[in-house]
C-alpha positions as CSV (number, residue, x, y, z in Angstrom):
1,M,5.7,-38.6,11.2
2,A,8.9,-38.8,9.3
3,K,9.3,-37.0,5.9
4,D,9.7,-40.2,4.0
5,T,6.6,-41.7,5.7
6,N,4.6,-38.7,4.5
7,Q,5.9,-39.1,1.0
8,N,4.9,-42.7,1.0
9,I,1.4,-41.7,2.2
10,S,1.1,-39.4,-0.8
11,Q,2.3,-42.2,-3.2
12,L,-0.2,-44.7,-1.6
13,L,-3.1,-42.3,-2.0
14,N,-2.1,-41.5,-5.6
15,N,-2.0,-45.2,-6.4
16,M,-5.2,-45.9,-4.7
17,K,-7.1,-43.0,-6.3
18,R,-7.6,-44.8,-9.5
19,A,-9.1,-47.9,-7.9
20,K,-12.8,-48.6,-8.0
21,T,-12.6,-51.8,-5.9
22,V,-10.4,-52.1,-2.8
23,A,-9.7,-55.1,-0.6
24,L,-8.4,-54.5,2.9
25,F,-6.5,-57.2,4.7
26,C,-6.1,-57.9,8.5
27,H,-3.5,-60.3,9.9
28,I,-4.2,-63.8,11.2
29,S,-4.8,-64.1,15.0
30,P,-6.2,-60.6,14.7
31,D,-6.2,-58.0,17.5
32,P,-8.4,-54.9,17.7
33,D,-5.8,-52.6,16.0
34,T,-5.8,-54.5,12.7
35,F,-9.6,-54.6,12.4
36,C,-10.0,-51.0,13.6
37,S,-7.5,-49.9,11.0
38,A,-9.3,-51.8,8.3
39,F,-12.8,-50.7,9.1
40,A,-11.8,-47.0,9.5
41,M,-10.1,-47.1,6.1
42,K,-13.2,-48.9,4.7
43,A,-15.5,-46.2,5.9
44,A,-13.2,-43.4,4.5
45,L,-12.8,-45.1,1.1
46,E,-16.6,-45.7,0.8
47,K,-17.0,-41.9,1.3
48,Q,-15.1,-41.6,-2.0
49,G,-17.5,-43.9,-3.7
50,K,-15.2,-47.0,-3.8
51,Q,-16.4,-50.6,-3.3
52,V,-14.5,-52.0,-0.3
53,D,-14.2,-55.4,1.3
54,V,-12.4,-56.5,4.4
55,F,-10.6,-59.9,4.6
56,C,-9.3,-61.9,7.5
57,D,-8.7,-65.6,7.9
58,D,-9.7,-65.5,11.5
59,D,-12.7,-64.2,13.4
60,M,-13.0,-60.7,14.7
61,P,-12.3,-60.2,18.5
62,S,-15.6,-60.1,20.3
63,C,-14.8,-56.9,22.0
64,L,-15.3,-55.0,18.7
65,E,-18.7,-56.4,17.9
66,F,-20.4,-53.4,19.6
67,M,-19.3,-51.2,16.8
68,L,-18.1,-53.3,13.9
69,D,-20.0,-55.7,11.7
70,S,-18.1,-59.0,11.9
71,S,-20.5,-60.6,9.4
72,S,-19.2,-58.4,6.7
73,V,-15.6,-59.8,7.0
74,L,-14.7,-62.1,4.1
75,K,-12.5,-65.1,4.2
76,N,-12.3,-65.8,0.4
77,S,-13.1,-64.3,-3.0
78,D,-12.4,-65.0,-6.7
79,N,-12.4,-61.3,-7.4
80,A,-9.3,-59.4,-8.7
81,Y,-9.5,-56.1,-6.9
82,D,-8.1,-52.9,-8.3
83,F,-6.2,-52.3,-5.1
84,A,-5.2,-54.4,-2.1
85,L,-4.2,-52.8,1.2
86,S,-2.7,-54.7,4.1
87,V,-3.1,-53.0,7.6
88,D,-1.0,-53.8,10.7
89,C,0.7,-56.7,9.1
90,S,4.5,-57.2,9.2
91,D,4.9,-60.0,6.8
92,I,2.8,-61.4,3.9
93,T,2.7,-64.8,5.6
94,R,0.7,-63.1,8.4
95,L,-2.1,-62.6,5.9
96,G,-2.6,-66.4,5.8
97,N,-4.7,-67.8,3.0
98,S,-5.9,-64.3,2.1
99,A,-2.4,-63.5,0.8
100,K,-3.4,-65.0,-2.6
101,I,-6.2,-62.5,-2.9
102,F,-3.8,-59.7,-1.9
103,L,-1.3,-60.7,-4.6
104,R,-4.1,-61.1,-7.3
105,A,-5.0,-57.4,-7.1
106,K,-3.9,-55.1,-9.9
107,D,-2.0,-52.9,-7.4
108,N,-1.2,-53.1,-3.6
109,G,0.1,-51.3,-0.6
110,A,0.7,-51.8,3.1
111,V,0.3,-49.6,6.2
112,D,2.2,-50.9,9.3
113,H,4.0,-50.0,12.5
114,H,5.9,-53.2,13.3
115,K,9.7,-52.9,13.8
116,G,10.3,-56.2,12.0
117,H,8.3,-55.4,8.9
118,I,9.3,-57.3,5.8
119,N,8.4,-55.4,2.6
120,F,5.9,-57.2,0.5
121,A,3.9,-54.4,-1.0
122,K,4.6,-52.1,-3.9
123,V,4.2,-49.1,-1.5
124,T,4.6,-49.3,2.2
125,V,3.7,-46.7,4.8
126,L,5.7,-47.7,7.9
127,D,6.0,-45.8,11.1
128,C,7.7,-48.0,13.8
129,F,7.4,-45.2,16.4
130,S,3.6,-45.3,16.2
131,A,2.0,-47.1,19.1
132,S,-0.8,-48.4,16.8
133,C,-1.5,-48.8,13.1
134,S,-4.7,-47.0,13.8
135,E,-2.8,-43.8,14.4
136,I,-1.2,-44.0,10.9
137,V,-4.5,-44.7,9.3
138,M,-6.0,-41.7,11.2
139,N,-3.4,-39.4,9.8
140,I,-4.0,-40.7,6.3
141,I,-7.8,-40.1,6.7
142,L,-7.3,-36.7,8.2
143,S,-5.1,-35.7,5.2
144,Q,-8.0,-36.4,2.9
145,N,-10.6,-34.6,5.1
146,L,-12.6,-37.8,5.5
147,M,-12.7,-38.0,9.2
148,D,-16.1,-38.1,11.1
149,A,-17.3,-39.2,14.5
150,D,-18.0,-42.8,13.4
151,I,-14.5,-43.3,12.0
152,A,-12.9,-41.5,15.0
153,K,-14.7,-44.0,17.3
154,I,-13.3,-47.0,15.4
155,L,-9.8,-45.6,15.4
156,F,-10.0,-44.8,19.1
157,G,-10.6,-48.5,19.7
158,G,-7.4,-49.4,17.9
159,I,-5.4,-46.9,19.7
160,V,-6.7,-47.9,23.1
161,A,-6.1,-51.6,22.5
162,D,-2.5,-51.3,21.1
163,S,-1.4,-48.8,23.7
164,G,-2.9,-50.7,26.6
165,C,-5.2,-47.8,27.3
166,F,-2.1,-45.6,27.2
167,G,-0.2,-47.7,29.7
168,F,2.2,-49.7,27.5
169,S,5.8,-48.7,27.0
170,N,5.1,-48.0,23.3
171,V,3.2,-44.9,24.3
172,T,4.9,-41.5,23.6
173,K,3.9,-37.9,23.5
174,T,2.8,-38.5,19.9
175,T,0.4,-41.2,21.0
176,H,-1.4,-38.7,23.3
177,L,-1.3,-36.0,20.6
178,N,-3.0,-38.4,18.2
179,A,-5.6,-39.3,20.8
180,A,-6.2,-35.6,21.2
181,K,-7.1,-35.4,17.5
182,I,-9.7,-38.1,18.0
183,Y,-11.2,-36.3,21.0
184,E,-12.2,-33.5,18.6
185,Y,-15.0,-35.7,17.4
186,D,-18.2,-36.5,19.4
187,F,-18.7,-40.1,20.3
188,D,-19.1,-42.2,23.5
189,Y,-15.4,-42.5,24.6
190,D,-16.3,-44.5,27.8
191,E,-18.2,-47.1,25.7
192,V,-15.1,-47.7,23.6
193,L,-12.8,-47.9,26.7
194,Y,-15.1,-50.3,28.5
195,N,-15.7,-52.7,25.6
196,V,-12.2,-52.7,24.1
197,F,-10.1,-52.6,27.3
198,R,-12.0,-53.3,30.5
199,K,-14.9,-55.6,29.6
200,K,-14.2,-59.3,30.4
201,E,-16.6,-62.3,30.2
202,K,-16.9,-64.5,33.3
203,K,-15.5,-67.5,31.3
204,V,-12.4,-65.4,30.2
205,F,-11.9,-64.4,33.9
206,D,-12.1,-68.1,34.8
207,L,-9.6,-69.1,32.1
208,A,-7.1,-66.5,33.3
209,N,-7.5,-67.5,36.9
210,R,-7.1,-71.2,36.1
211,V,-3.9,-70.9,34.0
212,L,-2.2,-68.1,36.0
213,S,-2.5,-70.2,39.1
214,K,-0.2,-72.7,37.4
215,C,2.3,-70.1,36.0
216,K,5.9,-71.3,36.3
217,F,8.8,-69.1,37.1
218,Y,12.5,-69.6,36.1
219,E,15.9,-68.0,36.7
220,D,15.0,-66.5,40.1
221,G,11.7,-65.3,38.9
222,K,13.0,-63.4,35.8
223,I,11.2,-65.7,33.3
224,A,7.5,-66.6,33.5
225,V,5.7,-69.2,31.4
226,V,2.0,-69.6,31.3
227,R,0.7,-72.8,29.6
228,I,-2.8,-72.6,28.2
229,L,-3.9,-76.1,27.1
230,K,-7.0,-77.6,25.4
231,E,-8.1,-78.9,28.8
232,D,-8.2,-75.3,30.1
233,F,-10.3,-74.2,27.1
234,L,-12.7,-77.1,27.6
235,A,-13.0,-76.5,31.3
236,T,-13.9,-72.8,30.9
237,N,-15.8,-73.0,27.6
238,T,-13.2,-70.7,26.0
239,T,-11.0,-70.6,22.9
240,I,-7.6,-69.5,22.0
241,F,-9.1,-66.1,21.1
242,D,-9.9,-65.6,24.8
243,T,-6.2,-65.6,25.9
244,N,-5.5,-61.9,25.2
245,G,-4.1,-60.1,28.3
246,I,-3.1,-63.3,30.2
247,V,0.6,-62.9,29.3
248,S,0.5,-59.2,30.5
249,S,-0.5,-60.4,34.0
250,A,2.5,-62.6,34.1
251,V,5.1,-60.0,32.9
252,N,3.7,-57.5,35.4
253,V,4.8,-59.6,38.3
254,E,7.7,-57.9,40.1
255,G,11.1,-59.3,39.0
256,V,9.8,-60.8,35.8
257,E,11.7,-59.6,32.7
258,I,10.1,-61.8,30.1
259,A,6.9,-63.8,30.0
260,F,5.5,-66.3,27.6
261,A,1.9,-67.5,27.1
262,V,2.0,-70.8,25.3
263,S,-1.4,-71.6,23.9
264,E,-2.2,-75.0,22.5
265,V,-3.6,-75.0,18.9
266,N,-3.2,-78.7,18.6
267,P,-1.0,-81.3,20.4
268,T,2.0,-80.3,18.3
269,N,1.3,-76.7,17.4
270,Y,1.4,-73.7,19.8
271,K,0.7,-70.0,19.6
272,V,3.2,-68.0,21.7
273,S,2.7,-64.5,23.1
274,I,5.8,-62.7,24.4
275,R,6.0,-59.7,26.7
276,T,9.1,-58.1,28.0
277,K,9.7,-55.4,30.6
278,K,13.0,-53.5,30.3
279,Y,16.0,-54.7,28.3
280,I,14.9,-57.8,26.3
281,D,13.5,-57.3,22.8
282,A,10.3,-59.3,22.4
283,N,10.4,-58.9,18.6
284,E,13.9,-60.3,18.5
285,C,12.9,-63.4,20.5
286,A,9.9,-64.0,18.3
287,S,12.0,-63.6,15.1
288,C,14.0,-66.6,16.3
289,F,10.9,-68.7,15.5
290,G,9.7,-66.8,12.4
291,G,7.4,-64.5,14.3
292,G,7.6,-60.8,15.1
293,G,6.0,-57.8,16.7
294,H,7.3,-55.0,18.8
295,V,10.1,-54.4,21.4
296,R,7.8,-55.2,24.3
297,A,5.1,-57.3,22.7
298,A,5.5,-60.0,20.0
299,G,4.3,-63.4,19.0
300,C,5.1,-66.6,17.0
301,R,4.0,-70.1,16.3
302,L,6.0,-73.2,17.3
303,N,5.6,-76.8,16.3
304,G,6.6,-79.7,18.5
305,Y,5.6,-81.2,21.8
306,L,4.9,-78.9,24.7
307,E,8.0,-79.5,26.8
308,D,10.2,-79.1,23.7
309,V,8.5,-75.8,22.8
310,C,8.9,-74.5,26.3
311,D,12.6,-75.6,26.4
312,K,13.2,-73.6,23.2
313,L,11.5,-70.5,24.6
314,L,13.5,-70.8,27.9
315,K,16.8,-71.0,26.0
316,V,16.0,-67.9,24.0
317,A,15.1,-66.1,27.2
318,R,18.1,-67.3,29.2
319,D,20.5,-66.2,26.4
320,R,19.2,-62.7,26.7
321,L,19.1,-62.3,30.5
322,L,21.6,-59.8,31.9
């Protein structure tokens, strides 16, 4: 970790030390990494006798319910917390309606690993080279000697998810070294790997098969677009939260350089997941529409009719093809 990152960790811990009540914030359309970061930090802070709540506008991914209590996640509060901490969030708008609770706190901070992070907190711990936010949280917890097997298990879930079970391009030597620190603690590693990365409900399998069979390819197969519409959700009894991983199947096709999964929220609003393979920056593409993420994985929201949305995405992709 960079020297200035370590300095910011010290400042964050010093600022947080005085707090008796702490609110932790996950981003909208949450992935396992944001919840694992929050719940690991919650467990560590509770060891220090602090009262801690976790906030998120959206529901927890079902793959985490085997180890995290989704019923404890709050969506609103009138409290003014002593300290607010955002985890795995690149922009305050990504906190959704919870942003007002974050800003109401007496003091605040952020821990993140997104390249396109826009500073919104008083103290920010940012490490863009980290494959997951959970790794940054892990090092913060280790620095305070608060790690135990239960916390390590939670953090392992975040690392596994955001690294693609150590198969994504964001994985480095440091990712493996951080995972090695987790392996010092005794918990069921296979249980985490299965639930977070491998497990798939039959209806989710059906959704992926249905929409991938209609995937469209452009520019000699370099661009892939998967459309996931309300009719697909209804036919398979799924929701937009069941679309994780579909876009990865498209980008893994030989010859594809960039893939979009366009999921219908309503007839004029779409959630877009972007994956790239070699030379296109997914974060840069997403930022064209007010979104963000990482070099190989990013996302955004677009308003408009489906064909117009797809045309805008195709233009961004075509402009960046070599």
